[in-house]
KEDRENSE-513728 format. One record per residue (C-alpha): residue in one letter; x, y, z; chain. Coordinates in nm, 4 decimals, m for minus. Example, Ala and Ser with C-alpha at 12.3 -4.5 7.8 and 13.67 -1.06 7.14 Angstrom:
BEGIN
<code: a, px: 1.2300, py: m0.4500, pz: 0.7800, unit: A>
<code: s, px: 1.3670, py: m0.1060, pz: 0.7140, unit: A>
END
This chain:
BEGIN
<code: m, px: 11.5965, py: 11.4561, pz: 8.4696, unit: A>
<code: k, px: 11.9925, py: 11.6484, pz: 8.4308, unit: A>
<code: p, px: 12.2515, py: 11.4905, pz: 8.6363, unit: A>
<code: g, px: 12.3436, py: 11.6338, pz: 8.9497, unit: A>
<code: k, px: 12.7133, py: 11.6478, pz: 9.0735, unit: A>
<code: c, px: 12.8723, py: 11.3166, pz: 9.0883, unit: A>
<code: h, px: 13.1195, py: 11.2385, pz: 9.3708, unit: A>
<code: s, px: 13.2512, py: 10.9673, pz: 9.3022, unit: A>
<code: g, px: 13.4985, py: 10.8652, pz: 9.0264, unit: A>
<code: k, px: 13.4423, py: 10.5693, pz: 8.7051, unit: A>
<code: i, px: 13.3311, py: 10.2648, pz: 8.7927, unit: A>
<code: d, px: 13.3625, py: 9.9776, pz: 8.5273, unit: A>
<code: c, px: 12.9946, py: 9.8784, pz: 8.5582, unit: A>
<code: n, px: 12.9751, py: 9.5650, pz: 8.3217, unit: A>
<code: l, px: 13.2256, py: 9.3194, pz: 8.5654, unit: A>
<code: k, px: 12.9853, py: 9.0517, pz: 8.6565, unit: A>
<code: s, px: 13.1594, py: 9.0685, pz: 9.0127, unit: A>
<code: i, px: 13.0466, py: 9.4386, pz: 9.0726, unit: A>
<code: r, px: 12.8218, py: 9.3622, pz: 9.4078, unit: A>
<code: s, px: 13.1341, py: 9.1248, pz: 9.5535, unit: A>
<code: f, px: 13.3536, py: 9.4196, pz: 9.4827, unit: A>
<code: v, px: 13.1784, py: 9.6999, pz: 9.6009, unit: A>
<code: i, px: 13.0478, py: 9.5478, pz: 9.9771, unit: A>
<code: g, px: 13.4872, py: 9.4071, pz: 9.9465, unit: A>
<code: r, px: 13.5395, py: 9.8072, pz: 9.9432, unit: A>
<code: i, px: 13.3301, py: 9.8653, pz: 10.2451, unit: A>
<code: l, px: 13.4487, py: 9.6055, pz: 10.4285, unit: A>
<code: n, px: 13.8155, py: 9.7450, pz: 10.3962, unit: A>
<code: i, px: 13.7131, py: 10.1301, pz: 10.4669, unit: A>
<code: f, px: 13.5069, py: 9.9028, pz: 10.8234, unit: A>
<code: m, px: 13.7772, py: 9.6511, pz: 10.9373, unit: A>
<code: p, px: 13.7866, py: 9.5357, pz: 11.2196, unit: A>
<code: k, px: 13.4284, py: 9.3681, pz: 11.2204, unit: A>
<code: s, px: 13.2221, py: 9.4757, pz: 11.4906, unit: A>
<code: n, px: 12.8114, py: 9.4290, pz: 11.5881, unit: A>
<code: s, px: 12.7505, py: 9.7948, pz: 11.5447, unit: A>
<code: v, px: 12.9577, py: 9.7688, pz: 11.2111, unit: A>
<code: m, px: 12.7768, py: 9.5248, pz: 11.0705, unit: A>
<code: k, px: 12.4804, py: 9.7069, pz: 11.1141, unit: A>
<code: r, px: 12.5605, py: 9.9287, pz: 10.9547, unit: A>
<code: l, px: 12.7281, py: 9.7399, pz: 10.7076, unit: A>
<code: d, px: 12.3607, py: 9.6017, pz: 10.6021, unit: A>
<code: r, px: 12.1761, py: 9.9297, pz: 10.6337, unit: A>
<code: l, px: 12.3981, py: 10.0121, pz: 10.3757, unit: A>
<code: n, px: 12.3789, py: 9.7487, pz: 10.1241, unit: A>
<code: a, px: 11.9674, py: 9.8277, pz: 10.1920, unit: A>
<code: i, px: 12.0737, py: 10.1431, pz: 10.1103, unit: A>
<code: l, px: 12.2288, py: 10.0713, pz: 9.7642, unit: A>
<code: i, px: 11.8973, py: 9.8950, pz: 9.6799, unit: A>
<code: q, px: 11.6697, py: 10.1554, pz: 9.7848, unit: A>
<code: l, px: 11.9343, py: 10.3791, pz: 9.5485, unit: A>
<code: q, px: 11.7829, py: 10.2083, pz: 9.3016, unit: A>
<code: s, px: 11.4099, py: 10.1238, pz: 9.2933, unit: A>
<code: k, px: 11.3965, py: 10.4765, pz: 9.1625, unit: A>
<code: r, px: 11.5205, py: 10.7609, pz: 8.9651, unit: A>
<code: v, px: 11.5775, py: 11.0338, pz: 9.2950, unit: A>
<code: v, px: 11.5936, py: 10.9248, pz: 9.6934, unit: A>
<code: k, px: 11.5286, py: 11.1807, pz: 9.9712, unit: A>
<code: s, px: 11.7121, py: 11.1782, pz: 10.2444, unit: A>
<code: a, px: 11.4180, py: 11.2145, pz: 10.3738, unit: A>
<code: e, px: 11.3165, py: 10.8610, pz: 10.3161, unit: A>
<code: i, px: 11.6155, py: 10.6939, pz: 10.3981, unit: A>
<code: a, px: 11.6538, py: 10.8751, pz: 10.7698, unit: A>
<code: g, px: 11.3065, py: 10.7677, pz: 10.8268, unit: A>
<code: r, px: 11.3239, py: 10.4366, pz: 10.6689, unit: A>
<code: f, px: 11.6052, py: 10.3549, pz: 10.9239, unit: A>
<code: d, px: 11.5513, py: 10.5589, pz: 11.2198, unit: A>
<code: i, px: 11.8546, py: 10.8129, pz: 11.1569, unit: A>
<code: s, px: 11.9277, py: 11.1314, pz: 11.1331, unit: A>
<code: q, px: 12.0220, py: 11.3128, pz: 10.8254, unit: A>
<code: r, px: 12.3908, py: 11.3671, pz: 10.9553, unit: A>
<code: t, px: 12.4145, py: 10.9881, pz: 10.9281, unit: A>
<code: v, px: 12.2563, py: 10.9542, pz: 10.5801, unit: A>
<code: y, px: 12.4540, py: 11.2050, pz: 10.4334, unit: A>
<code: r, px: 12.7862, py: 10.9871, pz: 10.6106, unit: A>
<code: d, px: 12.6285, py: 10.6387, pz: 10.4556, unit: A>
<code: i, px: 12.6341, py: 10.7885, pz: 10.0943, unit: A>
<code: r, px: 12.9655, py: 10.9130, pz: 10.1153, unit: A>
<code: a, px: 13.0783, py: 10.6203, pz: 10.2760, unit: A>
<code: l, px: 12.9375, py: 10.3932, pz: 9.9835, unit: A>
<code: e, px: 13.0901, py: 10.6759, pz: 9.7617, unit: A>
<code: e, px: 13.4012, py: 10.5825, pz: 9.8914, unit: A>
<code: a, px: 13.3548, py: 10.2018, pz: 9.8169, unit: A>
<code: g, px: 13.2956, py: 10.3003, pz: 9.4711, unit: A>
<code: i, px: 12.9321, py: 10.3341, pz: 9.4069, unit: A>
<code: p, px: 12.8779, py: 10.6628, pz: 9.1798, unit: A>
<code: i, px: 12.5956, py: 10.8212, pz: 9.3176, unit: A>
<code: g, px: 12.4498, py: 11.1726, pz: 9.1804, unit: A>
<code: a, px: 12.3141, py: 11.4214, pz: 9.4239, unit: A>
<code: e, px: 12.1251, py: 11.7677, pz: 9.3889, unit: A>
<code: a, px: 12.0551, py: 12.0134, pz: 9.6248, unit: A>
<code: g, px: 11.6743, py: 11.9753, pz: 9.7681, unit: A>
<code: t, px: 11.5882, py: 11.6453, pz: 9.4985, unit: A>
<code: g, px: 11.7408, py: 11.3815, pz: 9.6771, unit: A>
<code: y, px: 12.0290, py: 11.1371, pz: 9.5833, unit: A>
<code: f, px: 12.0351, py: 10.8765, pz: 9.2859, unit: A>
<code: l, px: 12.2699, py: 10.6239, pz: 9.0667, unit: A>
<code: m, px: 12.4853, py: 10.7654, pz: 8.7555, unit: A>
<code: e, px: 12.2897, py: 10.6962, pz: 8.4798, unit: A>
<code: n, px: 12.3603, py: 10.2826, pz: 8.3330, unit: A>
<code: f, px: 12.5233, py: 10.1505, pz: 8.6341, unit: A>
<code: q, px: 12.3626, py: 9.8542, pz: 8.7462, unit: A>
<code: l, px: 12.4212, py: 9.5407, pz: 8.9478, unit: A>
<code: p, px: 12.3944, py: 9.2498, pz: 8.9285, unit: A>
<code: p, px: 11.9810, py: 9.0521, pz: 9.0000, unit: A>
<code: i, px: 11.9739, py: 9.0440, pz: 9.3851, unit: A>
<code: m, px: 11.9214, py: 8.7944, pz: 9.6235, unit: A>
<code: f, px: 11.6305, py: 8.7118, pz: 9.8448, unit: A>
<code: t, px: 11.5692, py: 8.6147, pz: 10.1728, unit: A>
<code: n, px: 11.3244, py: 8.3276, pz: 10.2187, unit: A>
<code: e, px: 11.1174, py: 8.6372, pz: 10.4747, unit: A>
<code: e, px: 11.1104, py: 8.8483, pz: 10.1842, unit: A>
<code: a, px: 11.0303, py: 8.5741, pz: 9.9086, unit: A>
<code: s, px: 10.6922, py: 8.4692, pz: 10.1308, unit: A>
<code: a, px: 10.6092, py: 8.8664, pz: 10.2013, unit: A>
<code: i, px: 10.6169, py: 8.8513, pz: 9.8167, unit: A>
<code: l, px: 10.3614, py: 8.5469, pz: 9.8135, unit: A>
<code: l, px: 10.1296, py: 8.7705, pz: 10.0073, unit: A>
<code: g, px: 10.1637, py: 9.0028, pz: 9.7577, unit: A>
<code: e, px: 10.0665, py: 8.7934, pz: 9.4942, unit: A>
<code: k, px: 9.7742, py: 8.6682, pz: 9.7457, unit: A>
<code: l, px: 9.6112, py: 8.9741, pz: 9.7902, unit: A>
<code: v, px: 9.6603, py: 9.1169, pz: 9.4333, unit: A>
<code: e, px: 9.4677, py: 8.8253, pz: 9.3398, unit: A>
<code: k, px: 9.1712, py: 8.9098, pz: 9.5788, unit: A>
<code: m, px: 9.1767, py: 9.2680, pz: 9.5688, unit: A>
<code: s, px: 9.2651, py: 9.3760, pz: 9.2402, unit: A>
<code: d, px: 9.1475, py: 9.3286, pz: 8.9018, unit: A>
<code: e, px: 9.1736, py: 9.0763, pz: 8.6011, unit: A>
<code: q, px: 9.4624, py: 9.3267, pz: 8.4286, unit: A>
<code: i, px: 9.6745, py: 9.4154, pz: 8.7641, unit: A>
<code: r, px: 9.6482, py: 9.0774, pz: 8.8116, unit: A>
<code: k, px: 9.8035, py: 8.9457, pz: 8.4900, unit: A>
<code: h, px: 10.0535, py: 9.2842, pz: 8.4801, unit: A>
<code: y, px: 10.2044, py: 9.1220, pz: 8.8633, unit: A>
<code: q, px: 10.1687, py: 8.8072, pz: 8.7389, unit: A>
<code: s, px: 10.4410, py: 8.8754, pz: 8.4642, unit: A>
<code: a, px: 10.6669, py: 9.0552, pz: 8.7660, unit: A>
<code: a, px: 10.6298, py: 8.8150, pz: 8.9954, unit: A>
<code: f, px: 10.7480, py: 8.6012, pz: 8.7329, unit: A>
<code: k, px: 11.0710, py: 8.8143, pz: 8.7278, unit: A>
<code: i, px: 11.1519, py: 8.8160, pz: 9.0840, unit: A>
<code: k, px: 11.0921, py: 8.4560, pz: 9.1316, unit: A>
<code: a, px: 11.3469, py: 8.3567, pz: 8.8001, unit: A>
<code: v, px: 11.6244, py: 8.5375, pz: 9.0560, unit: A>
<code: l, px: 11.5254, py: 8.3168, pz: 9.3337, unit: A>
<code: k, px: 11.7805, py: 8.0463, pz: 9.4894, unit: A>
<code: p, px: 11.6924, py: 7.6515, pz: 9.4229, unit: A>
<code: t, px: 11.6046, py: 7.6719, pz: 9.7657, unit: A>
<code: d, px: 11.3671, py: 7.9614, pz: 9.8065, unit: A>
<code: k, px: 11.2079, py: 7.8619, pz: 9.5095, unit: A>
<code: d, px: 11.1159, py: 7.5375, pz: 9.6765, unit: A>
<code: y, px: 11.0698, py: 7.7264, pz: 9.9515, unit: A>
<code: l, px: 10.7590, py: 7.8980, pz: 9.8053, unit: A>
<code: e, px: 10.6018, py: 7.6042, pz: 9.5611, unit: A>
<code: e, px: 10.5938, py: 7.4772, pz: 9.9469, unit: A>
<code: l, px: 10.3719, py: 7.7608, pz: 10.1271, unit: A>
<code: h, px: 10.2296, py: 7.8411, pz: 9.7447, unit: A>
<code: d, px: 9.8446, py: 7.6600, pz: 9.8590, unit: A>
<code: k, px: 9.8635, py: 7.6672, pz: 10.2355, unit: A>
<code: v, px: 9.8055, py: 8.1042, pz: 10.2293, unit: A>
<code: l, px: 9.4962, py: 8.2258, pz: 10.1275, unit: A>
<code: v, px: 9.3495, py: 8.5418, pz: 10.0889, unit: A>
<code: y, px: 8.9661, py: 8.5471, pz: 10.0472, unit: A>
<code: n, px: 8.7961, py: 8.8532, pz: 9.9908, unit: A>
<code: w, px: 8.3952, py: 8.8231, pz: 9.9593, unit: A>
<code: a, px: 8.3639, py: 9.1201, pz: 9.7076, unit: A>
<code: s, px: 8.5584, py: 8.9136, pz: 9.4334, unit: A>
<code: v, px: 8.3060, py: 8.6398, pz: 9.4497, unit: A>
<code: d, px: 8.0310, py: 8.7333, pz: 9.2687, unit: A>
<code: g, px: 8.2767, py: 8.8247, pz: 8.9465, unit: A>
<code: r, px: 8.2559, py: 9.2121, pz: 8.9885, unit: A>
<code: s, px: 8.5738, py: 9.2391, pz: 9.0462, unit: A>
<code: r, px: 8.6986, py: 9.1287, pz: 8.6663, unit: A>
<code: q, px: 8.7129, py: 9.5378, pz: 8.5355, unit: A>
<code: l, px: 8.7830, py: 9.7816, pz: 8.8237, unit: A>
<code: y, px: 9.0164, py: 10.0488, pz: 8.6228, unit: A>
<code: l, px: 9.2543, py: 10.0101, pz: 8.8469, unit: A>
<code: s, px: 9.5787, py: 10.0382, pz: 8.5486, unit: A>
<code: e, px: 9.3267, py: 10.3169, pz: 8.3815, unit: A>
<code: i, px: 9.2955, py: 10.5480, pz: 8.7293, unit: A>
<code: q, px: 9.6662, py: 10.5028, pz: 8.8074, unit: A>
<code: k, px: 9.7585, py: 10.5919, pz: 8.4707, unit: A>
<code: a, px: 9.5459, py: 10.8987, pz: 8.5488, unit: A>
<code: l, px: 9.6832, py: 11.0220, pz: 8.8835, unit: A>
<code: v, px: 10.0331, py: 11.0330, pz: 8.7271, unit: A>
<code: n, px: 9.9185, py: 11.1886, pz: 8.4268, unit: A>
<code: k, px: 9.6403, py: 11.4568, pz: 8.5432, unit: A>
<code: q, px: 9.3869, py: 11.2794, pz: 8.3008, unit: A>
<code: v, px: 9.0623, py: 11.4082, pz: 8.2907, unit: A>
<code: l, px: 8.8357, py: 11.1037, pz: 8.2631, unit: A>
<code: e, px: 8.5048, py: 11.0233, pz: 8.1787, unit: A>
<code: i, px: 8.2938, py: 10.7390, pz: 8.3940, unit: A>
<code: c, px: 7.9161, py: 10.5926, pz: 8.3714, unit: A>
<code: y, px: 7.8430, py: 10.5640, pz: 8.6875, unit: A>
<code: q, px: 7.5686, py: 10.3198, pz: 8.8788, unit: A>
<code: k, px: 7.4098, py: 10.5120, pz: 9.1466, unit: A>
<code: k, px: 7.3610, py: 10.3234, pz: 9.4692, unit: A>
<code: n, px: 7.0740, py: 10.2030, pz: 9.5922, unit: A>
<code: s, px: 6.9117, py: 10.2130, pz: 9.1865, unit: A>
<code: m, px: 6.9631, py: 10.1269, pz: 8.8329, unit: A>
<code: e, px: 6.9976, py: 10.4464, pz: 8.7384, unit: A>
<code: n, px: 7.3515, py: 10.5591, pz: 8.5585, unit: A>
<code: s, px: 7.5303, py: 10.8600, pz: 8.5427, unit: A>
<code: l, px: 7.7776, py: 10.9660, pz: 8.2946, unit: A>
<code: r, px: 8.0545, py: 11.2104, pz: 8.4820, unit: A>
<code: e, px: 8.3836, py: 11.3443, pz: 8.4200, unit: A>
<code: v, px: 8.6151, py: 11.3567, pz: 8.6990, unit: A>
<code: e, px: 8.9366, py: 11.4731, pz: 8.7855, unit: A>
<code: p, px: 9.1009, py: 11.1661, pz: 9.0250, unit: A>
<code: i, px: 9.2814, py: 11.2194, pz: 9.3422, unit: A>
<code: g, px: 9.3612, py: 10.8350, pz: 9.4731, unit: A>
<code: l, px: 9.2508, py: 10.5195, pz: 9.4871, unit: A>
<code: c, px: 9.1855, py: 10.3552, pz: 9.8552, unit: A>
<code: n, px: 9.0761, py: 10.0285, pz: 9.9280, unit: A>
<code: y, px: 8.8000, py: 10.0066, pz: 10.2670, unit: A>
<code: g, px: 8.4883, py: 9.7928, pz: 10.3407, unit: A>
<code: s, px: 8.6083, py: 9.5411, pz: 10.0955, unit: A>
<code: h, px: 8.5986, py: 9.7749, pz: 9.8005, unit: A>
<code: w, px: 8.8443, py: 9.9557, pz: 9.6057, unit: A>
<code: h, px: 8.7223, py: 10.3475, pz: 9.5329, unit: A>
<code: l, px: 8.7969, py: 10.6091, pz: 9.3725, unit: A>
<code: f, px: 8.8450, py: 10.9352, pz: 9.5054, unit: A>
<code: a, px: 8.7755, py: 11.2461, pz: 9.2736, unit: A>
<code: w, px: 8.7054, py: 11.5796, pz: 9.1755, unit: A>
<code: c, px: 8.3082, py: 11.5276, pz: 9.0061, unit: A>
<code: r, px: 8.3124, py: 11.8524, pz: 8.7440, unit: A>
<code: e, px: 7.9265, py: 11.8100, pz: 8.7453, unit: A>
<code: r, px: 7.8478, py: 11.8300, pz: 9.1181, unit: A>
<code: s, px: 8.1602, py: 12.0917, pz: 9.1832, unit: A>
<code: d, px: 8.2731, py: 11.8825, pz: 9.5261, unit: A>
<code: y, px: 8.4559, py: 11.5863, pz: 9.5825, unit: A>
<code: r, px: 8.2625, py: 11.1800, pz: 9.5194, unit: A>
<code: d, px: 8.4269, py: 10.8756, pz: 9.6148, unit: A>
<code: f, px: 8.3184, py: 10.7120, pz: 9.3129, unit: A>
<code: r, px: 8.2946, py: 10.2816, pz: 9.4318, unit: A>
<code: l, px: 8.4786, py: 10.1124, pz: 9.1140, unit: A>
<code: d, px: 8.2814, py: 9.8035, pz: 9.0780, unit: A>
<code: r, px: 7.9586, py: 10.0673, pz: 9.0206, unit: A>
<code: i, px: 8.1664, py: 10.2071, pz: 8.7118, unit: A>
<code: k, px: 8.0287, py: 10.1045, pz: 8.3838, unit: A>
<code: s, px: 8.2133, py: 10.2556, pz: 8.1887, unit: A>
<code: l, px: 8.5673, py: 10.4504, pz: 8.1871, unit: A>
<code: r, px: 8.7325, py: 10.6544, pz: 7.8940, unit: A>
<code: g, px: 9.0120, py: 10.8720, pz: 7.9728, unit: A>
<code: t, px: 8.9833, py: 11.1849, pz: 7.7264, unit: A>
<code: e, px: 9.2164, py: 11.4142, pz: 7.6110, unit: A>
<code: k, px: 9.1368, py: 11.7173, pz: 7.8846, unit: A>
<code: q, px: 9.3801, py: 11.7098, pz: 8.2264, unit: A>
<code: y, px: 9.3916, py: 11.9171, pz: 8.5158, unit: A>
<code: m, px: 9.6318, py: 12.0664, pz: 8.7702, unit: A>
<code: e, px: 9.6818, py: 11.8945, pz: 9.0480, unit: A>
<code: k, px: 9.8246, py: 12.2175, pz: 9.3016, unit: A>
<code: q, px: 9.4326, py: 12.3146, pz: 9.2583, unit: A>
<code: h, px: 9.3170, py: 11.9977, pz: 9.4430, unit: A>
<code: i, px: 9.3703, py: 11.8668, pz: 9.7820, unit: A>
<code: s, px: 9.5390, py: 11.5380, pz: 9.9188, unit: A>
<code: i, px: 9.3978, py: 11.2164, pz: 9.9681, unit: A>
<code: d, px: 9.4564, py: 11.2129, pz: 10.2922, unit: A>
<code: e, px: 9.2519, py: 11.5237, pz: 10.3511, unit: A>
<code: f, px: 8.9938, py: 11.4054, pz: 10.1025, unit: A>
<code: i, px: 8.9689, py: 11.0416, pz: 10.3748, unit: A>
<code: g, px: 8.9460, py: 11.3858, pz: 10.6895, unit: A>
<code: r, px: 8.6226, py: 11.5542, pz: 10.4771, unit: A>
<code: m, px: 8.5005, py: 11.1898, pz: 10.4295, unit: A>
<code: i, px: 8.4968, py: 11.0783, pz: 10.7923, unit: A>
<code: v, px: 8.2873, py: 11.4246, pz: 10.8764, unit: A>
<code: s, px: 8.0429, py: 11.4736, pz: 10.6049, unit: A>
<code: g, px: 7.7481, py: 11.3337, pz: 10.5597, unit: A>
<code: d, px: 7.7814, py: 11.1238, pz: 10.3015, unit: A>
<code: h, px: 7.9466, py: 10.8547, pz: 10.4271, unit: A>
<code: a, px: 7.9093, py: 10.7947, pz: 10.7397, unit: A>
<code: n, px: 8.0509, py: 10.7758, pz: 11.0344, unit: A>
<code: i, px: 7.9266, py: 10.5278, pz: 11.2845, unit: A>
<code: t, px: 8.0454, py: 10.4819, pz: 11.6409, unit: A>
<code: i, px: 7.9543, py: 10.1607, pz: 11.9051, unit: A>
<code: r, px: 7.9911, py: 10.0544, pz: 12.2219, unit: A>
<code: i, px: 7.9906, py: 9.7002, pz: 12.3401, unit: A>
<code: s, px: 8.1136, py: 9.5398, pz: 12.6510, unit: A>
<code: p, px: 8.4118, py: 9.2831, pz: 12.6550, unit: A>
<code: e, px: 8.2247, py: 8.9690, pz: 12.5470, unit: A>
<code: r, px: 7.9716, py: 9.0437, pz: 12.2939, unit: A>
<code: k, px: 8.3518, py: 9.2206, pz: 12.1007, unit: A>
<code: k, px: 8.4624, py: 8.8616, pz: 12.0425, unit: A>
<code: n, px: 8.1426, py: 8.8529, pz: 11.7907, unit: A>
<code: i, px: 8.1805, py: 9.0749, pz: 11.5999, unit: A>
<code: d, px: 8.5895, py: 9.1186, pz: 11.5751, unit: A>
<code: d, px: 8.6360, py: 8.8622, pz: 11.2387, unit: A>
<code: s, px: 8.3670, py: 9.0563, pz: 11.0395, unit: A>
<code: k, px: 8.4286, py: 9.3291, pz: 11.1786, unit: A>
<code: y, px: 8.7198, py: 9.4632, pz: 10.9012, unit: A>
<code: y, px: 8.4031, py: 9.3839, pz: 10.5885, unit: A>
<code: y, px: 8.2097, py: 9.6281, pz: 10.7307, unit: A>
<code: g, px: 8.5064, py: 9.9945, pz: 10.7501, unit: A>
<code: f, px: 8.5865, py: 9.8799, pz: 11.0926, unit: A>
<code: t, px: 8.9032, py: 10.1640, pz: 11.1749, unit: A>
<code: e, px: 8.9757, py: 10.2250, pz: 11.5116, unit: A>
<code: e, px: 8.8364, py: 10.0829, pz: 11.8277, unit: A>
<code: e, px: 8.9079, py: 10.2140, pz: 12.2384, unit: A>
<code: n, px: 8.8892, py: 10.0718, pz: 12.5603, unit: A>
<code: i, px: 8.7149, py: 10.3030, pz: 12.8085, unit: A>
<code: d, px: 8.7130, py: 10.2338, pz: 13.1527, unit: A>
<code: g, px: 8.6210, py: 9.8516, pz: 13.0589, unit: A>
<code: v, px: 8.4154, py: 9.8413, pz: 12.7968, unit: A>
<code: f, px: 8.5094, py: 9.9053, pz: 12.3854, unit: A>
<code: c, px: 8.4414, py: 10.2405, pz: 12.1264, unit: A>
<code: l, px: 8.4890, py: 10.0660, pz: 11.7640, unit: A>
<code: k, px: 8.4328, py: 10.3092, pz: 11.4823, unit: A>
<code: f, px: 8.3447, py: 10.2131, pz: 11.0854, unit: A>
<code: m, px: 8.3031, py: 10.3965, pz: 10.7781, unit: A>
<code: n, px: 8.0322, py: 10.2388, pz: 10.5918, unit: A>
<code: t, px: 7.8071, py: 10.3819, pz: 10.3292, unit: A>
<code: d, px: 7.5030, py: 10.0818, pz: 10.3920, unit: A>
<code: l, px: 7.3469, py: 10.1802, pz: 10.7031, unit: A>
<code: q, px: 7.0186, py: 9.9030, pz: 10.6781, unit: A>
<code: g, px: 7.3254, py: 9.6291, pz: 10.5521, unit: A>
<code: f, px: 7.5463, py: 9.7117, pz: 10.8599, unit: A>
<code: a, px: 7.2023, py: 9.6721, pz: 11.1240, unit: A>
<code: s, px: 7.1386, py: 9.4080, pz: 10.9679, unit: A>
<code: w, px: 7.4541, py: 9.2569, pz: 11.0246, unit: A>
<code: l, px: 7.4822, py: 9.4132, pz: 11.3919, unit: A>
<code: i, px: 7.1951, py: 9.2468, pz: 11.4859, unit: A>
<code: s, px: 7.2496, py: 8.9085, pz: 11.3298, unit: A>
<code: s, px: 7.5865, py: 8.8788, pz: 11.5351, unit: A>
<code: r, px: 7.3757, py: 8.9397, pz: 11.8722, unit: A>
<code: s, px: 7.6759, py: 9.1951, pz: 11.8970, unit: A>
<code: l, px: 7.4132, py: 9.3715, pz: 12.1726, unit: A>
<code: a, px: 7.6153, py: 9.7209, pz: 12.0731, unit: A>
<code: k, px: 7.4955, py: 10.0718, pz: 12.1599, unit: A>
<code: v, px: 7.5120, py: 10.2836, pz: 11.8592, unit: A>
<code: v, px: 7.6931, py: 10.6712, pz: 11.9301, unit: A>
<code: e, px: 7.6679, py: 10.7937, pz: 11.5763, unit: A>
<code: p, px: 7.4724, py: 10.8377, pz: 11.3647, unit: A>
<code: p, px: 7.1147, py: 10.8477, pz: 11.5034, unit: A>
<code: e, px: 6.9482, py: 10.7451, pz: 11.1276, unit: A>
<code: l, px: 7.1334, py: 10.3787, pz: 11.2683, unit: A>
<code: q, px: 7.0140, py: 10.3166, pz: 11.5590, unit: A>
<code: n, px: 6.6525, py: 10.4408, pz: 11.4012, unit: A>
<code: i, px: 6.6907, py: 10.1610, pz: 11.1631, unit: A>
<code: l, px: 6.7621, py: 9.9321, pz: 11.4277, unit: A>
<code: d, px: 6.4497, py: 10.0060, pz: 11.6246, unit: A>
<code: l, px: 6.2653, py: 9.9581, pz: 11.3215, unit: A>
<code: y, px: 6.4145, py: 9.6086, pz: 11.2778, unit: A>
<code: i, px: 6.4009, py: 9.4439, pz: 11.6022, unit: A>
<code: d, px: 6.0261, py: 9.6099, pz: 11.6227, unit: A>
<code: e, px: 5.9650, py: 9.3984, pz: 11.2491, unit: A>
<code: l, px: 6.1169, py: 9.0635, pz: 11.4321, unit: A>
<code: l, px: 5.9508, py: 9.1069, pz: 11.7301, unit: A>
<code: q, px: 5.5982, py: 9.1200, pz: 11.5624, unit: A>
<code: p, px: 5.4190, py: 8.8447, pz: 11.5120, unit: A>
<code: r, px: 5.4380, py: 8.7019, pz: 11.1264, unit: A>
<code: s, px: 5.1145, py: 8.5044, pz: 10.9848, unit: A>
<code: q, px: 5.1838, py: 8.1794, pz: 10.7749, unit: A>
<code: k, px: 5.0464, py: 8.4047, pz: 10.4877, unit: A>
<code: s, px: 5.3209, py: 8.6342, pz: 10.5475, unit: A>
<code: l, px: 5.6205, py: 8.3425, pz: 10.5624, unit: A>
<code: e, px: 5.4590, py: 8.1993, pz: 10.2298, unit: A>
END
């Protein structure tokens, strides 16, 4: 990106105490320090950190993060410039720090350090080996700049936080191609995948144009345009047997967004849009396990809860409803009610000793 207009003068970026210098300049601008001024100082420091997080930061991103107006964002940027921060701006694009400007390592609070640990635990159980390796490397770099007391804090907390994901227990998440898919999304690269069909051992070779990654129902999914089917498809990553990036590229603008895809998916027949009604007393039986079955939302209607799920496995969903003793009423789809009726009939039929052997 070509540098835009820089509103502030040059500053010696090699000063070791540059952060103290900057904050000191801001303090001088806003003396005396009232509570409202201190809150603004915190926001200015947070904006400065946000500007370091990416090449260009849009004004709307800053406004949305701090719930402030665009005019306030402009005033805050001007305040940072007056403090000596070389901030560039491009009309209609956003703000950026001028090239070669760097600040010393950022200090983390206990709460921020704890959030890093939680992220590490989640990545460990909800990704594949390659992503875990990359995140661990990044986490080491982050922990390296922590204060000794914060390092001790994380060490004490580490073995007391656990994320359990049943999908990772059987080893299917060792290779999910998450890194390769992320690169393809950024580079708009066509992928060739060998995909195992649902409820079948048969594999098919597909060329797909990826539009997004999504984790729901305890599984990672690739949303993509399938060239063989000439339609959008949802591919569960643990069913992808092999994946290869091709030399082909596609135009991103011709595809729908990931939000639009999810909207279509909920309405389409390819994914069951499950709705059940359940009493508050029986709802307690499924509160802990509902997330494993694609739970999306719930609503209390006249004392009865209406729960919605996204789940493609109607048979597994029916088995869960029965085993949980939920006594739930199926609103939709009717196919789920038919499966439930069949299972209940089988349970009520007397079994001979021979059938149990």
